[in-house]
NUTI-374222 format. One line per field, with one value per residue (C-alpha): residue number from 0; residue in one letter; z, x, y. Coordinates in nm, 2 decimals. Each point is the difference from the previous one (the first is absolute). Example, Ala and Ser with C-alpha at 12.3 -4.5 7.8 and 13.67 -1.06 7.14 Angstrom:
residues 2
i <- c(0;1)
aa <- c(A;S)
Z <- c(0.78;-0.07)
X <- c(1.23;0.14)
Y <- c(-0.45;0.34)
END
This chain:
residues 128
i <- c(0;1;2;3;4;5;6;7;8;9;10;11;12;13;14;15;16;17;18;19;20;21;22;23;24;25;26;27;28;29;30;31;32;33;34;35;36;37;38;39;40;41;42;43;44;45;46;47;48;49;50;51;52;53;54;55;56;57;58;59;60;61;62;63;64;65;66;67;68;69;70;71;72;73;74;75;76;77;78;79;80;81;82;83;84;85;86;87;88;89;90;91;92;93;94;95;96;97;98;99;100;101;102;103;104;105;106;107;108;109;110;111;112;113;114;115;116;117;118;119;120;121;122;123;124;125;126;127)
aa <- c(X;X;X;X;X;X;X;X;X;X;X;X;X;X;X;X;X;X;X;X;X;X;X;X;X;X;X;X;X;X;X;X;X;X;X;X;X;X;X;X;X;X;X;X;X;X;X;X;X;X;X;X;X;X;X;X;X;X;X;X;X;X;X;X;X;X;X;X;X;X;X;X;X;X;X;X;X;X;X;X;X;X;X;X;X;X;X;X;X;X;X;X;X;X;X;X;X;X;X;X;X;X;X;X;X;X;X;X;X;X;X;X;X;X;X;X;X;X;X;X;X;X;X;X;X;X;X;X)
Z <- c(-2.40;0.13;-0.01;0.19;0.28;0.02;0.01;0.28;0.21;-0.06;0.09;0.31;0.16;-0.14;-0.19;-0.22;-0.22;0.22;-0.25;0.05;0.38;-0.01;-0.21;0.26;0.31;0.11;-0.04;-0.28;-0.21;0.19;0.33;-0.12;-0.11;0.35;0.16;-0.21;0.14;0.35;-0.09;-0.12;0.32;0.22;-0.21;0.00;0.36;0.13;-0.29;-0.34;-0.22;-0.11;0.24;0.34;0.26;0.34;0.17;-0.24;0.05;0.38;-0.03;-0.22;0.25;0.33;-0.11;0.18;-0.19;0.32;0.16;-0.07;0.00;-0.07;-0.19;-0.25;-0.03;-0.10;-0.24;-0.16;-0.04;-0.17;-0.23;-0.09;-0.22;-0.16;0.35;-0.11;0.29;-0.20;-0.13;-0.37;-0.14;-0.14;0.33;0.18;-0.22;-0.01;0.38;0.08;-0.23;0.28;0.19;-0.28;0.07;-0.32;0.07;0.04;0.36;-0.06;-0.08;0.32;0.21;-0.16;0.07;0.36;0.03;-0.14;0.24;0.31;-0.14;0.13;-0.07;-0.34;0.08;-0.15;0.35;0.27;0.31;0.37;0.03;-0.30)
X <- c(1.41;0.13;-0.35;-0.15;0.25;-0.07;-0.38;0.06;0.19;-0.27;-0.28;0.18;-0.01;-0.35;0.12;-0.25;0.00;-0.09;-0.26;-0.19;0.02;-0.11;-0.31;-0.08;0.04;-0.06;0.37;0.14;0.29;0.24;-0.13;0.05;0.35;0.07;-0.15;0.24;0.29;-0.13;-0.07;0.36;0.15;-0.22;0.04;0.38;0.04;0.08;-0.05;0.08;-0.24;-0.25;-0.27;-0.10;0.03;-0.18;0.33;0.06;-0.36;0.04;0.34;-0.17;-0.28;0.20;0.36;0.05;-0.04;0.00;-0.30;-0.31;-0.34;-0.35;-0.08;0.29;-0.06;-0.36;0.08;0.28;-0.25;-0.25;0.26;0.12;-0.30;0.15;0.08;0.35;0.19;0.12;-0.15;0.05;-0.01;-0.35;-0.13;0.18;-0.16;-0.35;0.01;0.12;-0.27;-0.25;0.17;-0.02;-0.23;-0.19;-0.05;-0.37;-0.12;-0.13;0.35;0.13;-0.27;0.06;0.37;-0.06;-0.25;0.25;0.26;-0.21;-0.14;0.30;-0.14;-0.13;-0.35;-0.19;-0.09;0.18;-0.05;0.04;0.34;0.13)
Y <- c(-1.24;0.33;0.15;-0.29;0.05;0.37;-0.07;-0.25;0.26;0.27;-0.24;-0.11;0.34;0.07;0.31;0.15;0.31;0.30;0.10;-0.33;0.03;0.36;-0.10;-0.27;0.22;0.36;0.07;0.21;-0.13;0.22;-0.13;-0.36;0.08;0.15;-0.31;-0.22;0.20;-0.07;-0.37;-0.04;0.14;-0.22;-0.31;0.02;0.11;-0.36;-0.24;0.15;-0.20;0.26;-0.13;0.12;-0.27;0.02;0.08;0.30;0.12;-0.01;0.18;0.27;0.05;-0.02;0.04;-0.33;-0.32;-0.22;0.17;-0.21;0.18;-0.12;0.31;-0.03;-0.37;0.06;0.29;-0.21;-0.29;0.23;0.16;-0.36;-0.06;-0.31;-0.14;-0.11;0.17;0.30;0.33;0.07;0.35;-0.03;-0.13;0.28;0.27;-0.15;-0.05;0.35;0.14;-0.05;0.28;0.25;0.29;-0.07;-0.37;-0.10;-0.01;-0.35;-0.12;0.15;-0.16;-0.34;0.03;0.08;-0.28;-0.25;0.14;-0.09;-0.32;-0.19;-0.35;0.11;-0.13;0.30;0.10;0.20;-0.21;0.12;-0.16;0.18)
END
């Protein structure tokens, strides 16, 4: 029973072995470990539950959790791949990987397209 509880906690935050995340992204194992340290700081800045909530994300970007911004809302939504209102560690690393210098240019373009496709229609319309 103890192992089950431990697995549940690990899965809740989306923690994965740094070696696995490094093999799935352009990051090295040491970079993934450094990102985990950053993730822990951000995810415990307001709500200490091992997940990054939108308010914590906004606080990390602007040092002000009450300032709403379309850009941070969109980036948060793109990082929240599971669309469950929080960013888990795996989502965090995989989403940040698009900014890595060795990330494929096609991934960077796709990320920017999704950033501007506000209605998620597959097109960037004039209003967007």
